[in-house]
VOGU-3710 file (C-alpha; in Angstrom, 3 decimals, decimal comma):
1> xxxxxxxxxx> 126,043/-22,160/-66,326  124,942/-20,445/-69,548  121,656/-19,500/-67,867  123,377/-17,700/-64,987  125,784/-15,986/-67,371  122,865/-14,611/-69,369  121,075/-13,573/-66,173  123,926/-11,620/-64,599  125,038/-10,052/-67,891  121,498/-8,778/-68,378
11> xxxxxxxxxx> 121,491/-7,249/-64,899  124,851/-5,505/-65,233  124,234/-4,238/-68,783  121,059/-2,449/-67,636  122,109/-1,296/-64,187  119,906/1,796/-64,130  116,728/-0,236/-64,773  117,843/-2,903/-62,332  118,415/-0,293/-59,641  114,904/1,081/-60,214
21> xxxxxxxxxx> 113,366/-2,360/-59,667  115,518/-2,959/-56,584  114,522/0,427/-55,155  110,832/-0,342/-55,723  111,218/-3,657/-53,872  113,305/-1,968/-51,174  110,655/0,673/-50,481  107,915/-1,943/-50,401  109,845/-4,296/-48,091  110,938/-1,463/-45,788
31> xxxxxxxxxx> 107,396/-0,127/-45,468  105,962/-3,602/-44,963  108,530/-4,473/-42,289  107,955/-1,172/-40,486  104,196/-1,649/-40,489  104,475/-5,224/-39,273  106,807/-4,151/-36,482  104,603/-1,281/-35,354  101,226/-2,952/-35,818  102,116/-6,433/-34,532
41> xxxxxxxxxx> 105,046/-6,172/-32,154  104,018/-2,905/-30,473  100,437/-4,089/-29,689  101,952/-7,288/-28,285  104,112/-5,196/-25,956  101,197/-2,919/-25,108  99,043/-5,937/-24,280  101,687/-7,140/-21,871  101,936/-3,678/-20,326  98,166/-3,268/-20,072
51> xxxxxxxxxx> 98,111/-6,526/-18,161  100,094/-4,765/-15,443  97,314/-2,177/-15,096  95,034/-4,654/-13,374  92,605/-7,419/-14,158  90,562/-7,752/-17,323  88,600/-10,717/-15,952  87,158/-11,382/-12,494  85,661/-14,563/-11,101  83,356/-14,255/-8,078
61> xxxxxxxxxx> 82,064/-16,838/-5,647  78,296/-17,394/-5,816  78,248/-18,383/-2,153  76,479/-21,644/-2,918  77,452/-25,258/-3,492  81,191/-25,652/-3,919  81,788/-21,986/-3,058  79,549/-21,812/0,042  82,735/-21,246/2,047  84,587/-19,386/-0,674
71> xxxxxxxxxx> 86,644/-20,517/-3,645  88,861/-23,344/-2,445  92,456/-23,804/-3,770  91,483/-26,738/-6,009  88,755/-24,644/-7,647  91,183/-21,742/-8,084  93,552/-24,109/-9,890  90,712/-25,451/-12,051  89,521/-21,962/-12,997  93,050/-20,875/-13,884
81> xxxxxxxxxx> 93,581/-23,978/-16,025  90,366/-23,181/-17,943  91,792/-19,767/-18,816  95,287/-20,913/-19,729  93,821/-23,949/-21,511  92,610/-21,595/-24,264  96,238/-20,812/-25,052  96,258/-17,604/-23,032  98,726/-16,483/-20,391  97,303/-15,292/-17,089
91> xxxxxxxxxx> 98,393/-13,555/-13,916  95,975/-13,730/-11,004  95,386/-12,689/-7,428  92,673/-13,769/-4,986  90,929/-11,936/-2,163  88,909/-12,906/0,889  86,603/-10,127/2,112  85,396/-9,506/5,656  83,672/-6,653/7,460  85,591/-5,309/10,453
101> xxxxxxxxxx> 85,153/-2,575/13,065  87,479/0,350/13,718  86,358/2,931/16,286  82,784/1,577/16,068  82,712/2,148/12,288  82,515/-0,603/9,684  85,200/-1,103/7,068  85,863/-3,772/4,508  89,126/-5,659/4,740  90,621/-7,869/2,054
111> xxxxxxxxxx> 92,937/-10,756/2,767  95,480/-11,217/-0,020  98,612/-12,946/-1,173  100,994/-9,987/-1,250  103,260/-11,419/-3,961  100,392/-12,120/-6,373  98,688/-8,789/-5,690  101,898/-6,855/-6,327  102,468/-8,731/-9,570  98,923/-8,105/-10,781
121> xxxxxxxxxx> 98,556/-4,457/-9,721  101,836/-2,827/-10,677  100,031/0,468/-11,234  99,161/0,901/-7,542  100,778/3,995/-6,087  102,116/3,034/-2,687  103,393/5,196/0,153  105,381/3,057/2,519  105,670/-0,681/1,938  103,565/-3,784/1,449
131> xxxxxxxxxx> 102,390/-5,555/4,614  104,415/-8,467/5,922  103,394/-10,948/8,560  100,308/-10,907/10,787  100,825/-7,484/12,353  100,876/-5,148/9,329  98,176/-3,773/7,038  97,807/-1,655/3,933  95,097/1,030/3,942  93,532/3,043/1,120
141> xxxxxxxxxx> 93,912/6,804/1,025  90,218/7,359/1,815  90,516/5,201/4,929  93,716/6,977/5,958  92,061/10,393/5,613  88,944/9,331/7,487  90,933/7,878/10,388  93,665/10,560/10,193  96,468/8,003/10,158  99,807/7,765/8,377
151> xxxxxxxxxx> 102,410/5,095/7,719  103,702/3,704/10,994  100,539/4,407/12,988  98,668/1,617/14,737  95,014/0,676/14,291  92,992/-1,617/16,506  90,723/-3,766/14,365  87,968/-6,052/15,627  85,995/-8,605/13,681  82,260/-9,246/13,751
161> xxxxxxxxxx> 80,969/-12,466/12,270  78,070/-12,069/9,808  74,672/-12,160/11,492  73,260/-15,677/11,867  76,569/-17,462/11,179  79,612/-18,415/13,153  83,013/-17,043/12,403  83,664/-19,803/9,933  80,716/-18,692/7,798  81,041/-16,915/4,476
171> xxxxxxxxxx> 81,333/-13,164/4,562  78,619/-11,532/2,513  81,021/-9,156/0,823  81,841/-10,616/-2,586  83,580/-7,973/-4,640  86,015/-5,130/-4,237  83,382/-2,984/-5,956  80,750/-3,726/-3,316  80,156/-1,390/-0,407  81,107/-2,672/3,058
181> xxxxxxxxxx> 78,311/-4,483/4,802  77,505/-3,636/8,391  76,844/-6,550/10,687  74,393/-6,192/13,529  75,813/-9,202/15,324  77,303/-8,665/18,741  79,637/-11,599/18,133  82,871/-9,576/17,991  86,339/-10,295/19,260  88,282/-7,825/21,343
191> xxxxxxxxxx> 90,322/-6,666/18,377  93,954/-6,699/17,419  96,469/-3,919/16,889  97,943/-3,621/13,376  100,755/-1,391/12,192  100,119/0,537/8,966  102,901/-0,550/6,595  101,676/1,489/3,635  98,938/3,646/2,131  97,676/2,806/-1,361
201> xxxxxxxxxx> 96,310/5,337/-3,847  94,670/4,085/-7,048  91,794/6,492/-7,589  89,428/3,509/-7,443  87,582/1,290/-4,993  90,884/0,179/-3,446  91,204/3,572/-1,724  88,331/2,701/0,626  89,709/-0,735/1,524  92,027/-2,213/4,129
211> xxxxxxxxxx> 94,402/-4,965/2,997  96,235/-7,570/5,042  97,802/-10,940/4,387  95,550/-13,997/4,320  97,217/-15,472/7,449  96,614/-12,165/9,273  92,928/-12,192/8,308  92,627/-15,829/9,356  94,168/-14,926/12,707  91,833/-11,932/13,134
221> xxxxxxxxxx> 88,646/-13,848/12,300  89,663/-17,071/13,979  88,688/-19,077/10,902  90,063/-20,076/7,539  88,002/-20,292/4,353  88,224/-19,840/0,594  88,502/-16,705/-1,514  85,574/-14,498/-2,511  87,085/-13,007/-5,664  89,727/-13,935/-8,238
231> xxxxxxxxxx> 91,204/-11,254/-10,472  92,876/-12,335/-13,715  95,021/-10,339/-16,079  95,006/-12,461/-19,223  96,385/-12,069/-22,720  92,901/-12,891/-24,064  91,231/-9,992/-25,874  87,945/-9,391/-27,687  86,217/-12,576/-28,822  88,858/-14,719/-27,144
241> xxxxxxxxxx> 88,105/-13,104/-23,787  84,375/-13,578/-24,400  84,926/-17,295/-25,020  86,941/-17,680/-21,830  84,265/-15,882/-19,819  81,460/-17,949/-21,354  83,278/-21,248/-20,769  83,590/-20,500/-17,039  79,976/-19,357/-16,695  78,724/-22,451/-18,526
251> xxxxxxxxxx> 80,267/-24,656/-15,825  77,405/-24,129/-13,357  78,752/-26,846/-11,081  81,684/-24,559/-10,238  79,321/-22,087/-8,501  81,277/-19,060/-9,692  80,502/-16,150/-12,014  83,022/-14,697/-14,463  82,811/-11,239/-15,998  85,057/-8,959/-18,023
261> xxxxxxxxxx> 86,495/-5,757/-16,639  85,412/-3,462/-19,442  87,781/-0,568/-18,784  90,829/-2,790/-19,393  89,573/-5,202/-22,058  87,870/-2,477/-24,136  90,913/-0,200/-24,112  93,211/-3,021/-25,126  90,925/-4,274/-27,901  90,387/-0,798/-29,362
271> xxxxxxxxxx> 94,135/-0,107/-29,550  94,843/-3,409/-31,267  91,899/-2,992/-33,676  93,047/0,513/-34,620  96,636/-0,532/-35,333  95,549/-3,652/-37,219  93,203/-1,624/-39,458  96,001/0,879/-40,095  98,346/-1,968/-41,046  96,004/-3,497/-43,630
281> xxxxxxxxxx> 95,082/-0,181/-45,276  98,646/1,048/-45,686  99,926/-2,419/-46,643  97,379/-2,610/-49,449  98,426/0,809/-50,773  102,147/-0,101/-50,572  101,504/-3,447/-52,281  99,733/-1,781/-55,210  102,421/0,885/-55,604  105,226/-1,697/-55,468
291> xxxxxxxxxx> 103,566/-3,900/-58,082  103,007/-0,907/-60,365  106,620/0,236/-59,966  108,155/-3,172/-60,618  105,777/-3,955/-63,483  106,472/-0,643/-65,220  110,226/-1,069/-64,964  110,132/-4,693/-66,137  107,964/-3,668/-69,110  110,649/-1,151/-70,024
301> xxxxxxxxxx> 113,315/-3,859/-69,751  111,357/-6,161/-72,062  110,984/-3,362/-74,612  114,735/-2,708/-74,566  115,476/-6,403/-75,110  112,991/-7,081/-77,941  115,691/-7,680/-80,505  117,633/-9,932/-78,127  114,510/-11,955/-77,351  113,644/-12,217/-81,054
311> xxxxxxxxxx> 117,151/-13,428/-81,926  117,112/-16,054/-79,152  113,729/-17,361/-80,302  115,015/-17,513/-83,890  117,963/-19,583/-82,656  115,607/-22,078/-80,991  114,923/-20,713/-77,508  111,398/-21,514/-76,370  108,987/-19,286/-74,437  109,557/-21,231/-71,190
321> xxxxxxxxxx> 113,293/-20,546/-71,113  112,720/-16,837/-71,794  110,026/-16,645/-69,109  112,287/-18,493/-66,661  115,092/-16,002/-67,250  112,858/-12,948/-66,705  111,191/-14,408/-63,610  114,619/-15,308/-62,178  115,821/-11,780/-62,859  112,751/-10,362/-61,105
331> xxxxxxxxxx> 113,252/-12,717/-58,144  116,886/-11,556/-57,880  115,755/-7,927/-57,767  113,125/-8,826/-55,180  115,695/-10,667/-53,063  118,194/-7,800/-53,109  115,479/-5,202/-52,523  113,953/-7,306/-49,759  117,212/-7,707/-47,846  118,031/-4,005/-48,111
341> xxxxxxxxxx> 114,430/-3,064/-47,315  114,368/-5,155/-44,147  117,483/-3,364/-42,924  116,005/0,047/-43,702  112,617/-0,985/-42,264  114,153/-2,126/-38,991  116,021/1,175/-38,610  112,836/3,150/-39,344  110,630/1,040/-37,045  113,176/1,318/-34,239
351> xxxxxxxxxx> 113,276/5,111/-34,558  109,486/5,323/-34,882  108,701/3,198/-31,845  111,172/5,145/-29,749  109,852/8,541/-30,838  106,105/7,794/-30,864  105,551/4,872/-28,480  108,544/5,417/-26,150  109,624/1,785/-26,367  112,147/-0,382/-28,192
361> xxxxxxxxxx> 111,710/-3,519/-30,283  114,181/-6,243/-31,127  114,891/-7,676/-34,548  112,269/-10,330/-35,285  113,712/-12,990/-37,615  110,358/-14,663/-38,527  108,998/-11,219/-39,385  112,021/-10,527/-41,576  111,592/-13,833/-43,409  107,917/-13,041/-44,063
371> xxxxxxxxxx> 108,888/-9,653/-45,535  111,627/-11,221/-47,671  109,206/-13,810/-49,029  106,647/-11,073/-49,714  109,267/-9,065/-51,623  110,106/-12,083/-53,801  106,448/-12,851/-54,519  105,566/-9,235/-55,335  108,537/-8,957/-57,736  107,544/-12,187/-59,516
381> xxxxxxxxxx> 103,820/-11,341/-59,681  104,550/-7,823/-60,922  106,642/-9,325/-63,756  103,888/-11,626/-64,973  102,449/-9,246/-67,588  105,818/-8,048/-68,970  107,035/-11,664/-69,179  103,902/-12,661/-71,044  104,587/-9,931/-73,581  108,194/-11,086/-73,916
391> xxxxxxxxxx> 107,124/-14,656/-74,720  104,702/-13,374/-77,371  107,361/-11,548/-79,380  107,453/-12,767/-82,973  111,121/-13,237/-84,040  110,309/-12,756/-87,733  108,795/-9,314/-87,101  111,647/-8,229/-84,802  114,443/-9,370/-87,116  112,744/-7,838/-90,168
401> xx> 112,600/-4,471/-88,350  116,270/-4,799/-87,518
//
């Protein structure tokens, strides 16, 4: 009880100095919380948003062994589990590619699961709607311009099996980035009429493609087989993405090849690296300034209380009890400053993310606890030198001066 009486009386008798220490801790905690919010929470949100801009990892069939007839569902599940097994989240879509004929010209068509493709490629600009059932297709803008068609028009599409194989054989097209392959085989069906449900515009290879549901492509070709390409949008970045890619490629028995999509993974990694570097630089500067501010103020407090410390030591108080009181006082300042700083930091980070990044962030309790603990530690560490000086005060010298 006596200890707490001494502690609080010391705080209230020197309110101006106490306020200075609290303000130093407040500024440090507020800045630290703001930086953590911007440099940790915002990149996390941006990573999730970048995942909606398409795949950052693709897995292609090698056309041999297990994937001679495409990537079967069990292999798709195994590949996905290898990615998520590294602790990463993943959204994926698969495609089966075939070469078809429209007005005697060759085009590449992709069979897809509409739900998965929509979820993965939220950035696609679509005029019309996504195809439903076996009678609708989605065409790229380049195809639409070449054929002079619009939404609602009908196209008659015929299928030619790859030369030297029956219709159940593997199509030689293996990637959405590959050019359509022209088959010289005369093995073609009479064709089927499809209604154009929508026209997609991405500014990429998708604009020269035709998309339909997997059941529609199976119906058109008269055969069912596995997928040629898997696209993954994963939370893995940088070295983590490299490890995922390497682990898939090392499994040669899977007969697939994994590779990063550089335009997505590089952009994401560079943003995160930039914000992380900014966080550490500014945090170091703020840490130094906070320690200097608290240490200077605590040194002033010790100087003001020299006679009090000398008298207490003359009455039998040991250095440990004096050190304990000063460290407790510093911790109290750090606690008050930390709580106030977290409130100020949240308000600043909320305003900053809205103004600069056009997004909002919620209050992160674990982040707040980390900042509060940091405020306490900084206040205690910054008091180490002043407390050491307080414990070294000679009571005989102090009382003689008095």
